[in-house]
TIVO-2410 file (N, C-alpha, C; in nm, 3 decimals):
# residues 193
REC num residu      c1      c2      c3 atome chaine
REC   1      X  10.538  13.173  10.506     N      A
REC   1      X  10.670  13.169  10.567    CA      A
REC   1      X  10.767  13.120  10.465     C      A
REC   2      X  10.884  13.188  10.443     N      A
REC   2      X  10.987  13.150  10.347    CA      A
REC   2      X  11.074  13.036  10.400     C      A
REC   3      X  11.145  12.974  10.308     N      A
REC   3      X  11.238  12.871  10.352    CA      A
REC   3      X  11.343  12.919  10.447     C      A
REC   4      X  11.393  13.039  10.422     N      A
REC   4      X  11.496  13.101  10.507    CA      A
REC   4      X  11.439  13.125  10.645     C      A
REC   5      X  11.311  13.170  10.657     N      A
REC   5      X  11.256  13.193  10.787    CA      A
REC   5      X  11.233  13.066  10.863     C      A
REC   6      X  11.192  12.959  10.793     N      A
REC   6      X  11.174  12.826  10.852    CA      A
REC   6      X  11.307  12.778  10.909     C      A
REC   7      X  11.416  12.789  10.836     N      A
REC   7      X  11.549  12.739  10.875    CA      A
REC   7      X  11.594  12.819  10.995     C      A
REC   8      X  11.569  12.950  10.997     N      A
REC   8      X  11.608  13.034  11.106    CA      A
REC   8      X  11.533  12.992  11.233     C      A
REC   9      X  11.406  12.962  11.215     N      A
REC   9      X  11.324  12.923  11.336    CA      A
REC   9      X  11.374  12.793  11.396     C      A
REC  10      X  11.408  12.695  11.304     N      A
REC  10      X  11.460  12.566  11.352    CA      A
REC  10      X  11.368  12.495  11.444     C      A
REC  11      X  11.236  12.501  11.417     N      A
REC  11      X  11.140  12.439  11.508    CA      A
REC  11      X  11.169  12.291  11.527     C      A
REC  12      X  11.191  12.224  11.418     N      A
REC  12      X  11.218  12.078  11.422    CA      A
REC  12      X  11.345  12.043  11.500     C      A
REC  13      X  11.443  12.123  11.486     N      A
REC  13      X  11.566  12.104  11.567    CA      A
REC  13      X  11.537  12.118  11.712     C      A
REC  14      X  11.463  12.217  11.746     N      A
REC  14      X  11.424  12.238  11.886    CA      A
REC  14      X  11.335  12.127  11.942     C      A
REC  15      X  11.249  12.075  11.853     N      A
REC  15      X  11.159  11.966  11.887    CA      A
REC  15      X  11.250  11.843  11.916     C      A
REC  16      X  11.344  11.817  11.829     N      A
REC  16      X  11.434  11.705  11.847    CA      A
REC  16      X  11.511  11.712  11.978     C      A
REC  17      X  11.543  11.837  12.019     N      A
REC  17      X  11.620  11.862  12.142    CA      A
REC  17      X  11.535  11.857  12.263     C      A
REC  18      X  11.404  11.833  12.246     N      A
REC  18      X  11.318  11.820  12.369    CA      A
REC  18      X  11.254  11.950  12.413     C      A
REC  19      X  11.260  12.055  12.333     N      A
REC  19      X  11.198  12.178  12.373    CA      A
REC  19      X  11.049  12.158  12.371     C      A
REC  20      X  10.991  12.179  12.492     N      A
REC  20      X  10.846  12.159  12.516    CA      A
REC  20      X  10.760  12.247  12.427     C      A
REC  21      X  10.799  12.371  12.413     N      A
REC  21      X  10.720  12.462  12.338    CA      A
REC  21      X  10.724  12.439  12.187     C      A
REC  22      X  10.827  12.367  12.137     N      A
REC  22      X  10.843  12.343  11.996    CA      A
REC  22      X  10.726  12.261  11.937     C      A
REC  23      X  10.668  12.170  12.019     N      A
REC  23      X  10.561  12.084  11.963    CA      A
REC  23      X  10.438  12.172  11.931     C      A
REC  24      X  10.407  12.270  12.019     N      A
REC  24      X  10.296  12.359  11.984    CA      A
REC  24      X  10.333  12.446  11.869     C      A
REC  25      X  10.458  12.487  11.855     N      A
REC  25      X  10.500  12.574  11.736    CA      A
REC  25      X  10.484  12.491  11.610     C      A
REC  26      X  10.516  12.364  11.610     N      A
REC  26      X  10.502  12.279  11.491    CA      A
REC  26      X  10.350  12.276  11.453     C      A
REC  27      X  10.270  12.256  11.557     N      A
REC  27      X  10.123  12.249  11.527    CA      A
REC  27      X  10.077  12.388  11.466     C      A
REC  28      X  10.118  12.503  11.529     N      A
REC  28      X  10.074  12.627  11.484    CA      A
REC  28      X  10.130  12.654  11.341     C      A
REC  29      X  10.255  12.621  11.314     N      A
REC  29      X  10.316  12.653  11.187    CA      A
REC  29      X  10.276  12.558  11.077     C      A
REC  30      X  10.259  12.434  11.101     N      A
REC  30      X  10.235  12.334  11.005    CA      A
REC  30      X  10.107  12.258  11.012     C      A
REC  31      X  10.025  12.280  11.113     N      A
REC  31      X   9.903  12.208  11.135    CA      A
REC  31      X   9.810  12.228  11.018     C      A
REC  32      X   9.799  12.344  10.962     N      A
REC  32      X   9.716  12.370  10.848    CA      A
REC  32      X   9.758  12.297  10.723     C      A
REC  33      X   9.886  12.284  10.703     N      A
REC  33      X   9.941  12.208  10.586    CA      A
REC  33      X   9.903  12.062  10.609     C      A
REC  34      X   9.928  12.008  10.726     N      A
REC  34      X   9.896  11.866  10.752    CA      A
REC  34      X   9.745  11.842  10.736     C      A
REC  35      X   9.665  11.932  10.788     N      A
REC  35      X   9.520  11.919  10.782    CA      A
REC  35      X   9.474  11.917  10.637     C      A
REC  36      X   9.532  12.012  10.556     N      A
REC  36      X   9.480  12.014  10.415    CA      A
REC  36      X   9.520  11.890  10.341     C      A
REC  37      X   9.636  11.837  10.368     N      A
REC  37      X   9.675  11.706  10.303    CA      A
REC  37      X   9.584  11.591  10.350     C      A
REC  38      X   9.555  11.591  10.480     N      A
REC  38      X   9.474  11.484  10.535    CA      A
REC  38      X   9.329  11.488  10.476     C      A
REC  39      X   9.281  11.607  10.454     N      A
REC  39      X   9.146  11.616  10.394    CA      A
REC  39      X   9.144  11.569  10.254     C      A
REC  40      X   9.250  11.585  10.182     N      A
REC  40      X   9.257  11.543  10.039    CA      A
REC  40      X   9.265  11.387  10.032     C      A
REC  41      X   9.334  11.329  10.130     N      A
REC  41      X   9.354  11.178  10.128    CA      A
REC  41      X   9.248  11.097  10.194     C      A
REC  42      X   9.182  11.150  10.296     N      A
REC  42      X   9.095  11.073  10.381    CA      A
REC  42      X   8.953  11.072  10.334     C      A
REC  43      X   8.880  10.970  10.373     N      A
REC  43      X   8.740  10.956  10.326    CA      A
REC  43      X   8.641  11.042  10.407     C      A
REC  44      X   8.677  11.068  10.532     N      A
REC  44      X   8.588  11.140  10.620    CA      A
REC  44      X   8.667  11.239  10.710     C      A
REC  45      X   8.593  11.330  10.760     N      A
REC  45      X   8.660  11.432  10.847    CA      A
REC  45      X   8.719  11.361  10.974     C      A
REC  46      X   8.652  11.268  11.025     N      A
REC  46      X   8.695  11.192  11.142    CA      A
REC  46      X   8.826  11.118  11.110     C      A
REC  47      X   8.834  11.058  10.994     N      A
REC  47      X   8.949  10.990  10.952    CA      A
REC  47      X   9.066  11.090  10.934     C      A
REC  48      X   9.036  11.206  10.883     N      A
REC  48      X   9.141  11.303  10.865    CA      A
REC  48      X   9.188  11.355  11.003     C      A
REC  49      X   9.107  11.368  11.103     N      A
REC  49      X   9.150  11.411  11.234    CA      A
REC  49      X   9.243  11.305  11.295     C      A
REC  50      X   9.209  11.174  11.271     N      A
REC  50      X   9.303  11.068  11.324    CA      A
REC  50      X   9.434  11.071  11.250     C      A
REC  51      X   9.423  11.096  11.120     N      A
REC  51      X   9.546  11.097  11.042    CA      A
REC  51      X   9.638  11.216  11.087     C      A
REC  52      X   9.577  11.330  11.112     N      A
REC  52      X   9.659  11.446  11.156    CA      A
REC  52      X   9.730  11.416  11.288     C      A
REC  53      X   9.664  11.347  11.380     N      A
REC  53      X   9.728  11.308  11.503    CA      A
REC  53      X   9.842  11.213  11.481     C      A
REC  54      X   9.819  11.116  11.393     N      A
REC  54      X   9.932  11.019  11.361    CA      A
REC  54      X  10.050  11.091  11.303     C      A
REC  55      X  10.017  11.177  11.205     N      A
REC  55      X  10.123  11.249  11.135    CA      A
REC  55      X  10.207  11.338  11.231     C      A
REC  56      X  10.138  11.410  11.309     N      A
REC  56      X  10.212  11.505  11.405    CA      A
REC  56      X  10.289  11.422  11.507     C      A
REC  57      X  10.240  11.303  11.548     N      A
REC  57      X  10.320  11.222  11.635    CA      A
REC  57      X  10.440  11.169  11.561     C      A
REC  58      X  10.425  11.130  11.432     N      A
REC  58      X  10.534  11.085  11.352    CA      A
REC  58      X  10.642  11.200  11.332     C      A
REC  59      X  10.590  11.318  11.310     N      A
REC  59      X  10.682  11.436  11.299    CA      A
REC  59      X  10.764  11.445  11.423     C      A
REC  60      X  10.699  11.439  11.536     N      A
REC  60      X  10.765  11.449  11.668    CA      A
REC  60      X  10.876  11.336  11.680     C      A
REC  61      X  10.835  11.214  11.650     N      A
REC  61      X  10.933  11.101  11.656    CA      A
REC  61      X  11.049  11.115  11.552     C      A
REC  62      X  11.024  11.176  11.443     N      A
REC  62      X  11.119  11.185  11.330    CA      A
REC  62      X  11.204  11.320  11.327     C      A
REC  63      X  11.171  11.405  11.420     N      A
REC  63      X  11.233  11.542  11.417    CA      A
REC  63      X  11.384  11.529  11.419     C      A
REC  64      X  11.437  11.425  11.487     N      A
REC  64      X  11.582  11.413  11.491    CA      A
REC  64      X  11.649  11.384  11.358     C      A
REC  65      X  11.569  11.337  11.262     N      A
REC  65      X  11.623  11.305  11.130    CA      A
REC  65      X  11.623  11.423  11.034     C      A
REC  66      X  11.564  11.537  11.077     N      A
REC  66      X  11.558  11.653  10.991    CA      A
REC  66      X  11.695  11.715  10.969     C      A
REC  67      X  11.723  11.743  10.840     N      A
REC  67      X  11.848  11.808  10.801    CA      A
REC  67      X  11.811  11.929  10.713     C      A
REC  68      X  11.833  12.051  10.756     N      A
REC  68      X  11.803  12.168  10.682    CA      A
REC  68      X  11.873  12.172  10.544     C      A
REC  69      X  11.989  12.108  10.529     N      A
REC  69      X  12.064  12.110  10.408    CA      A
REC  69      X  11.990  12.026  10.300     C      A
REC  70      X  11.903  11.935  10.340     N      A
REC  70      X  11.837  11.847  10.245    CA      A
REC  70      X  11.701  11.906  10.202     C      A
REC  71      X  11.625  11.965  10.295     N      A
REC  71      X  11.495  12.016  10.261    CA      A
REC  71      X  11.452  12.115  10.371     C      A
REC  72      X  11.353  12.193  10.336     N      A
REC  72      X  11.290  12.281  10.432    CA      A
REC  72      X  11.207  12.199  10.531     C      A
REC  73      X  11.173  12.262  10.639     N      A
REC  73      X  11.082  12.195  10.744    CA      A
REC  73      X  10.954  12.160  10.673     C      A
REC  74      X  10.899  12.252  10.594     N      A
REC  74      X  10.768  12.233  10.527    CA      A
REC  74      X  10.775  12.111  10.437     C      A
REC  75      X  10.882  12.095  10.360     N      A
REC  75      X  10.898  11.976  10.272    CA      A
REC  75      X  10.909  11.850  10.353     C      A
REC  76      X  10.990  11.854  10.459     N      A
REC  76      X  11.011  11.740  10.545    CA      A
REC  76      X  10.882  11.688  10.609     C      A
REC  77      X  10.807  11.787  10.658     N      A
REC  77      X  10.676  11.750  10.719    CA      A
REC  77      X  10.577  11.704  10.614     C      A
REC  78      X  10.578  11.764  10.500     N      A
REC  78      X  10.494  11.721  10.386    CA      A
REC  78      X  10.520  11.580  10.349     C      A
REC  79      X  10.647  11.546  10.340     N      A
REC  79      X  10.687  11.408  10.300    CA      A
REC  79      X  10.641  11.309  10.405     C      A
REC  80      X  10.656  11.335  10.539     N      A
REC  80      X  10.612  11.250  10.641    CA      A
REC  80      X  10.461  11.233  10.631     C      A
REC  81      X  10.386  11.345  10.613     N      A
REC  81      X  10.242  11.339  10.602    CA      A
REC  81      X  10.202  11.254  10.485     C      A
REC  82      X  10.262  11.280  10.372     N      A
REC  82      X  10.229  11.207  10.247    CA      A
REC  82      X  10.246  11.054  10.269     C      A
REC  83      X  10.367  11.017  10.321     N      A
REC  83      X  10.391  10.872  10.345    CA      A
REC  83      X  10.288  10.812  10.444     C      A
REC  84      X  10.261  10.881  10.546     N      A
REC  84      X  10.169  10.829  10.650    CA      A
REC  84      X  10.026  10.818  10.586     C      A
REC  85      X   9.985  10.914  10.508     N      A
REC  85      X   9.855  10.913  10.441    CA      A
REC  85      X   9.843  10.799  10.337     C      A
REC  86      X   9.946  10.776  10.266     N      A
REC  86      X   9.953  10.666  10.168    CA      A
REC  86      X   9.949  10.534  10.239     C      A
REC  87      X  10.022  10.522  10.352     N      A
REC  87      X  10.014  10.397  10.436    CA      A
REC  87      X   9.873  10.374  10.478     C      A
REC  88      X   9.804  10.481  10.524     N      A
REC  88      X   9.661  10.470  10.573    CA      A
REC  88      X   9.579  10.421  10.456     C      A
REC  89      X   9.592  10.474  10.337     N      A
REC  89      X   9.514  10.431  10.221    CA      A
REC  89      X   9.535  10.286  10.191     C      A
REC  90      X   9.659  10.242  10.193     N      A
REC  90      X   9.691  10.100  10.167    CA      A
REC  90      X   9.627  10.010  10.276     C      A
REC  91      X   9.644  10.051  10.401     N      A
REC  91      X   9.588   9.974  10.504    CA      A
REC  91      X   9.433   9.963  10.497     C      A
REC  92      X   9.371  10.077  10.467     N      A
REC  92      X   9.222  10.078  10.451    CA      A
REC  92      X   9.180   9.990  10.328     C      A
REC  93      X   9.258   9.995  10.223     N      A
REC  93      X   9.229   9.915  10.105    CA      A
REC  93      X   9.239   9.766  10.141     C      A
REC  94      X   9.345   9.729  10.211     N      A
REC  94      X   9.355   9.583  10.256    CA      A
REC  94      X   9.245   9.545  10.351     C      A
REC  95      X   9.209   9.633  10.440     N      A
REC  95      X   9.094   9.596  10.530    CA      A
REC  95      X   8.968   9.584  10.450     C      A
REC  96      X   8.948   9.664  10.347     N      A
REC  96      X   8.828   9.656  10.267    CA      A
REC  96      X   8.825   9.525  10.192     C      A
REC  97      X   8.944   9.474  10.151     N      A
REC  97      X   8.946   9.344  10.082    CA      A
REC  97      X   8.922   9.228  10.181     C      A
REC  98      X   8.955   9.242  10.305     N      A
REC  98      X   8.938   9.137  10.398    CA      A
REC  98      X   8.799   9.128  10.463     C      A
REC  99      X   8.732   9.247  10.472     N      A
REC  99      X   8.606   9.255  10.544    CA      A
REC  99      X   8.505   9.153  10.496     C      A
REC 100      X   8.487   9.124  10.368     N      A
REC 100      X   8.377   9.027  10.330    CA      A
REC 100      X   8.406   8.887  10.391     C      A
REC 101      X   8.532   8.850  10.404     N      A
REC 101      X   8.568   8.717  10.467    CA      A
REC 101      X   8.530   8.713  10.613     C      A
REC 102      X   8.540   8.826  10.681     N      A
REC 102      X   8.512   8.831  10.825    CA      A
REC 102      X   8.365   8.849  10.856     C      A
REC 103      X   8.275   8.855  10.754     N      A
REC 103      X   8.132   8.883  10.771    CA      A
REC 103      X   8.064   8.779  10.857     C      A
REC 104      X   8.109   8.650  10.843     N      A
REC 104      X   8.044   8.545  10.925    CA      A
REC 104      X   8.115   8.417  10.897     C      A
REC 105      X   8.120   8.332  11.006     N      A
REC 105      X   8.185   8.202  10.993    CA      A
REC 105      X   8.109   8.109  10.897     C      A
REC 106      X   8.177   8.033  10.824     N      A
REC 106      X   8.114   7.932  10.739    CA      A
REC 106      X   8.126   7.798  10.806     C      A
REC 107      X   8.017   7.732  10.818     N      A
REC 107      X   8.016   7.600  10.886    CA      A
REC 107      X   8.097   7.503  10.804     C      A
REC 108      X   8.118   7.518  10.676     N      A
REC 108      X   8.201   7.431  10.597    CA      A
REC 108      X   8.345   7.438  10.635     C      A
REC 109      X   8.390   7.557  10.678     N      A
REC 109      X   8.531   7.575  10.708    CA      A
REC 109      X   8.571   7.530  10.848     C      A
REC 110      X   8.472   7.522  10.934     N      A
REC 110      X   8.505   7.485  11.074    CA      A
REC 110      X   8.488   7.337  11.097     C      A
REC 111      X   8.580   7.286  11.174     N      A
REC 111      X   8.576   7.140  11.205    CA      A
REC 111      X   8.567   7.133  11.362     C      A
REC 112      X   8.500   7.032  11.407     N      A
REC 112      X   8.492   7.013  11.559    CA      A
REC 112      X   8.632   7.009  11.618     C      A
REC 113      X   8.656   7.077  11.720     N      A
REC 113      X   8.788   7.070  11.794    CA      A
REC 113      X   8.883   7.171  11.738     C      A
REC 114      X   8.870   7.228  11.620     N      A
REC 114      X   8.964   7.327  11.567    CA      A
REC 114      X   8.963   7.449  11.649     C      A
REC 115      X   8.848   7.497  11.693     N      A
REC 115      X   8.847   7.627  11.762    CA      A
REC 115      X   8.926   7.616  11.895     C      A
REC 116      X   8.926   7.505  11.968     N      A
REC 116      X   9.003   7.495  12.083    CA      A
REC 116      X   9.154   7.496  12.057     C      A
REC 117      X   9.193   7.421  11.951     N      A
REC 117      X   9.332   7.417  11.916    CA      A
REC 117      X   9.379   7.553  11.872     C      A
REC 118      X   9.295   7.621  11.789     N      A
REC 118      X   9.338   7.759  11.748    CA      A
REC 118      X   9.348   7.856  11.861     C      A
REC 119      X   9.259   7.840  11.955     N      A
REC 119      X   9.262   7.929  12.075    CA      A
REC 119      X   9.393   7.903  12.149     C      A
REC 120      X   9.429   7.776  12.171     N      A
REC 120      X   9.549   7.742  12.244    CA      A
REC 120      X   9.674   7.796  12.165     C      A
REC 121      X   9.678   7.772  12.032     N      A
REC 121      X   9.787   7.830  11.953    CA      A
REC 121      X   9.801   7.979  11.960     C      A
REC 122      X   9.680   8.044  11.953     N      A
REC 122      X   9.678   8.190  11.963    CA      A
REC 122      X   9.735   8.237  12.099     C      A
REC 123      X   9.697   8.166  12.203     N      A
REC 123      X   9.733   8.204  12.339    CA      A
REC 123      X   9.890   8.186  12.349     C      A
REC 124      X   9.943   8.073  12.291     N      A
REC 124      X  10.088   8.055  12.304    CA      A
REC 124      X  10.160   8.160  12.221     C      A
REC 125      X  10.101   8.197  12.102     N      A
REC 125      X  10.170   8.289  12.019    CA      A
REC 125      X  10.170   8.427  12.087     C      A
REC 126      X  10.058   8.466  12.148     N      A
REC 126      X  10.054   8.591  12.225    CA      A
REC 126      X  10.157   8.594  12.336     C      A
REC 127      X  10.173   8.490  12.406     N      A
REC 127      X  10.265   8.479  12.520    CA      A
REC 127      X  10.409   8.490  12.460     C      A
REC 128      X  10.431   8.421  12.350     N      A
REC 128      X  10.564   8.422  12.289    CA      A
REC 128      X  10.591   8.568  12.242     C      A
REC 129      X  10.501   8.636  12.186     N      A
REC 129      X  10.522   8.774  12.137    CA      A
REC 129      X  10.566   8.864  12.249     C      A
REC 130      X  10.510   8.845  12.368     N      A
REC 130      X  10.542   8.929  12.481    CA      A
REC 130      X  10.683   8.912  12.523     C      A
REC 131      X  10.752   8.806  12.495     N      A
REC 131      X  10.892   8.781  12.535    CA      A
REC 131      X  10.989   8.837  12.435     C      A
REC 132      X  10.941   8.890  12.322     N      A
REC 132      X  11.032   8.948  12.220    CA      A
REC 132      X  11.072   9.085  12.266     C      A
REC 133      X  11.176   9.137  12.207     N      A
REC 133      X  11.219   9.275  12.239    CA      A
REC 133      X  11.111   9.365  12.178     C      A
REC 134      X  11.109   9.491  12.230     N      A
REC 134      X  11.007   9.584  12.184    CA      A
REC 134      X  11.017   9.608  12.035     C      A
REC 135      X  11.133   9.617  11.983     N      A
REC 135      X  11.158   9.647  11.834    CA      A
REC 135      X  11.107   9.524  11.756     C      A
REC 136      X  11.140   9.402  11.796     N      A
REC 136      X  11.097   9.284  11.730    CA      A
REC 136      X  10.944   9.273  11.732     C      A
REC 137      X  10.889   9.294  11.844     N      A
REC 137      X  10.739   9.288  11.858    CA      A
REC 137      X  10.674   9.388  11.774     C      A
REC 138      X  10.727   9.515  11.774     N      A
REC 138      X  10.663   9.621  11.699    CA      A
REC 138      X  10.661   9.594  11.542     C      A
REC 139      X  10.778   9.549  11.491     N      A
REC 139      X  10.778   9.526  11.349    CA      A
REC 139      X  10.691   9.409  11.304     C      A
REC 140      X  10.685   9.304  11.391     N      A
REC 140      X  10.597   9.189  11.363    CA      A
REC 140      X  10.455   9.224  11.369     C      A
REC 141      X  10.416   9.309  11.468     N      A
REC 141      X  10.284   9.347  11.482    CA      A
REC 141      X  10.240   9.438  11.362     C      A
REC 142      X  10.335   9.527  11.320     N      A
REC 142      X  10.299   9.611  11.202    CA      A
REC 142      X  10.285   9.532  11.081     C      A
REC 143      X  10.363   9.424  11.066     N      A
REC 143      X  10.357   9.341  10.948    CA      A
REC 143      X  10.231   9.258  10.945     C      A
REC 144      X  10.197   9.194  11.061     N      A
REC 144      X  10.084   9.102  11.069    CA      A
REC 144      X   9.954   9.181  11.083     C      A
REC 145      X   9.948   9.270  11.175     N      A
REC 145      X   9.824   9.336  11.209    CA      A
REC 145      X   9.785   9.442  11.103     C      A
REC 146      X   9.884   9.517  11.056     N      A
REC 146      X   9.858   9.626  10.963    CA      A
REC 146      X   9.887   9.584  10.820     C      A
REC 147      X   9.949   9.474  10.801     N      A
REC 147      X   9.982   9.428  10.666    CA      A
REC 147      X  10.087   9.515  10.593     C      A
REC 148      X  10.174   9.573  10.670     N      A
REC 148      X  10.273   9.664  10.607    CA      A
REC 148      X  10.400   9.576  10.558     C      A
REC 149      X  10.462   9.620  10.451     N      A
REC 149      X  10.580   9.554  10.404    CA      A
REC 149      X  10.699   9.605  10.491     C      A
REC 150      X  10.814   9.540  10.479     N      A
REC 150      X  10.925   9.580  10.554    CA      A
REC 150      X  10.968   9.722  10.522     C      A
REC 151      X  10.958   9.758  10.390     N      A
REC 151      X  10.993   9.898  10.351    CA      A
REC 151      X  10.897   9.999  10.408     C      A
REC 152      X  10.766   9.959  10.409     N      A
REC 152      X  10.666  10.055  10.472    CA      A
REC 152      X  10.693  10.068  10.627     C      A
REC 153      X  10.727   9.956  10.688     N      A
REC 153      X  10.756   9.964  10.829    CA      A
REC 153      X  10.880  10.058  10.854     C      A
REC 154      X  10.985  10.045  10.770     N      A
REC 154      X  11.101  10.126  10.785    CA      A
REC 154      X  11.064  10.275  10.766     C      A
REC 155      X  10.984  10.304  10.667     N      A
REC 155      X  10.943  10.443  10.647    CA      A
REC 155      X  10.859  10.492  10.766     C      A
REC 156      X  10.762  10.412  10.811     N      A
REC 156      X  10.670  10.450  10.915    CA      A
REC 156      X  10.751  10.476  11.049     C      A
REC 157      X  10.850  10.396  11.073     N      A
REC 157      X  10.918  10.409  11.205    CA      A
REC 157      X  11.041  10.493  11.195     C      A
REC 158      X  11.091  10.523  11.075     N      A
REC 158      X  11.212  10.596  11.066    CA      A
REC 158      X  11.334  10.506  11.088     C      A
REC 159      X  11.317  10.376  11.082     N      A
REC 159      X  11.428  10.282  11.110    CA      A
REC 159      X  11.488  10.242  10.977     C      A
REC 160      X  11.612  10.219  10.967     N      A
REC 160      X  11.673  10.170  10.842    CA      A
REC 160      X  11.616  10.037  10.803     C      A
REC 161      X  11.600  10.008  10.670     N      A
REC 161      X  11.531   9.888  10.622    CA      A
REC 161      X  11.608   9.765  10.669     C      A
REC 162      X  11.741   9.771  10.668     N      A
REC 162      X  11.818   9.649  10.714    CA      A
REC 162      X  11.787   9.615  10.864     C      A
REC 163      X  11.770   9.718  10.940     N      A
REC 163      X  11.741   9.696  11.086    CA      A
REC 163      X  11.603   9.642  11.100     C      A
REC 164      X  11.507   9.689  11.019     N      A
REC 164      X  11.372   9.631  11.023    CA      A
REC 164      X  11.378   9.486  10.987     C      A
REC 165      X  11.453   9.448  10.880     N      A
REC 165      X  11.461   9.314  10.836    CA      A
REC 165      X  11.525   9.226  10.947     C      A
REC 166      X  11.629   9.280  11.010     N      A
REC 166      X  11.693   9.201  11.118    CA      A
REC 166      X  11.597   9.174  11.239     C      A
REC 167      X  11.525   9.287  11.278     N      A
REC 167      X  11.432   9.268  11.391    CA      A
REC 167      X  11.325   9.165  11.353     C      A
REC 168      X  11.279   9.164  11.232     N      A
REC 168      X  11.169   9.074  11.190    CA      A
REC 168      X  11.226   8.934  11.186     C      A
REC 169      X  11.341   8.915  11.130     N      A
REC 169      X  11.402   8.785  11.117    CA      A
REC 169      X  11.428   8.724  11.255     C      A
REC 170      X  11.491   8.798  11.343     N      A
REC 170      X  11.526   8.748  11.475    CA      A
REC 170      X  11.397   8.724  11.556     C      A
REC 171      X  11.297   8.812  11.539     N      A
REC 171      X  11.170   8.789  11.608    CA      A
REC 171      X  11.103   8.660  11.568     C      A
REC 172      X  11.100   8.635  11.435     N      A
REC 172      X  11.036   8.514  11.379    CA      A
REC 172      X  11.112   8.385  11.426     C      A
REC 173      X  11.248   8.400  11.426     N      A
REC 173      X  11.326   8.280  11.470    CA      A
REC 173      X  11.295   8.253  11.618     C      A
REC 174      X  11.288   8.358  11.695     N      A
REC 174      X  11.266   8.344  11.841    CA      A
REC 174      X  11.126   8.282  11.864     C      A
REC 175      X  11.022   8.333  11.790     N      A
REC 175      X  10.883   8.281  11.799    CA      A
REC 175      X  10.881   8.134  11.762     C      A
REC 176      X  10.949   8.098  11.652     N      A
REC 176      X  10.953   7.959  11.612    CA      A
REC 176      X  11.014   7.869  11.713     C      A
REC 177      X  11.126   7.915  11.773     N      A
REC 177      X  11.196   7.843  11.878    CA      A
REC 177      X  11.104   7.817  11.991     C      A
REC 178      X  11.037   7.924  12.040     N      A
REC 178      X  10.947   7.917  12.156    CA      A
REC 178      X  10.828   7.833  12.127     C      A
REC 179      X  10.770   7.842  12.010     N      A
REC 179      X  10.653   7.763  11.972    CA      A
REC 179      X  10.691   7.615  11.959     C      A
REC 180      X  10.806   7.588  11.901     N      A
REC 180      X  10.845   7.447  11.881    CA      A
REC 180      X  10.883   7.385  12.020     C      A
REC 181      X  10.942   7.469  12.112     N      A
REC 181      X  10.969   7.417  12.247    CA      A
REC 181      X  10.836   7.379  12.314     C      A
REC 182      X  10.731   7.464  12.304     N      A
REC 182      X  10.601   7.430  12.363    CA      A
REC 182      X  10.544   7.304  12.301     C      A
REC 183      X  10.564   7.283  12.169     N      A
REC 183      X  10.511   7.160  12.105    CA      A
REC 183      X  10.588   7.040  12.158     C      A
REC 184      X  10.725   7.053  12.169     N      A
REC 184      X  10.804   6.939  12.213    CA      A
REC 184      X  10.763   6.900  12.354     C      A
REC 185      X  10.736   7.000  12.440     N      A
REC 185      X  10.699   6.969  12.577    CA      A
REC 185      X  10.568   6.892  12.576     C      A
REC 186      X  10.474   6.947  12.490     N      A
REC 186      X  10.340   6.880  12.480    CA      A
REC 186      X  10.351   6.739  12.428     C      A
REC 187      X  10.438   6.711  12.331     N      A
REC 187      X  10.448   6.581  12.273    CA      A
REC 187      X  10.519   6.480  12.370     C      A
REC 188      X  10.615   6.531  12.446     N      A
REC 188      X  10.694   6.438  12.529    CA      A
REC 188      X  10.623   6.424  12.668     C      A
REC 189      X  10.505   6.496  12.683     N      A
REC 189      X  10.435   6.484  12.805    CA      A
REC 189      X  10.503   6.560  12.918     C      A
REC 190      X  10.588   6.651  12.883     N      A
REC 190      X  10.652   6.735  12.985    CA      A
REC 190      X  10.781   6.672  13.045     C      A
REC 191      X  10.817   6.547  13.005     N      A
REC 191      X  10.937   6.478  13.054    CA      A
REC 191      X  11.051   6.537  12.986     C      A
REC 192      X  11.158   6.555  13.063     N      A
REC 192      X  11.286   6.599  13.003    CA      A
REC 192      X  11.378   6.482  12.985     C      A
REC 193      X  11.466   6.485  12.883     N      A
REC 193      X  11.554   6.382  12.856    CA      A
REC 193      X  11.691   6.397  12.918     C      A
***
């Protein structure tokens, strides 16, 4: 398919406009391209299948950003696929570096009473996370759970870097406020002044 034919079809523009049939057309037109890229980057066929699903979901979410004056649909989708696949490689590499530490608990590192305190802190943090806005929670989870940088989060979500930084900063400030409020209540025995 030529670049002129791709632009005439405007599959991504129709996808961005909510055309239900456009999603299947994207899969038919570009699924092979995405699949071939995934096979080159991924360690296994199963991993490649997961990657293709992530990439096509990301294409769907990012279709509104497509501008035919900047690139063809093929290039646009290839760039999304490449970024997503590189993110997966980085995430897998980080997980590989962490796995030996998670192999088993060391009795030297654990102290009596620590596990209860950590459990309570984790429970408070989880509750505090639920009170954040969806955007704040999403960027913090991507940063902590997936180990992504702010720039990687911006690329993965299609959100401007400054907005990602703002969501992260405000989310962390809110978490700190809520966690310190819980500590103050615990220290004062629940009495208010």
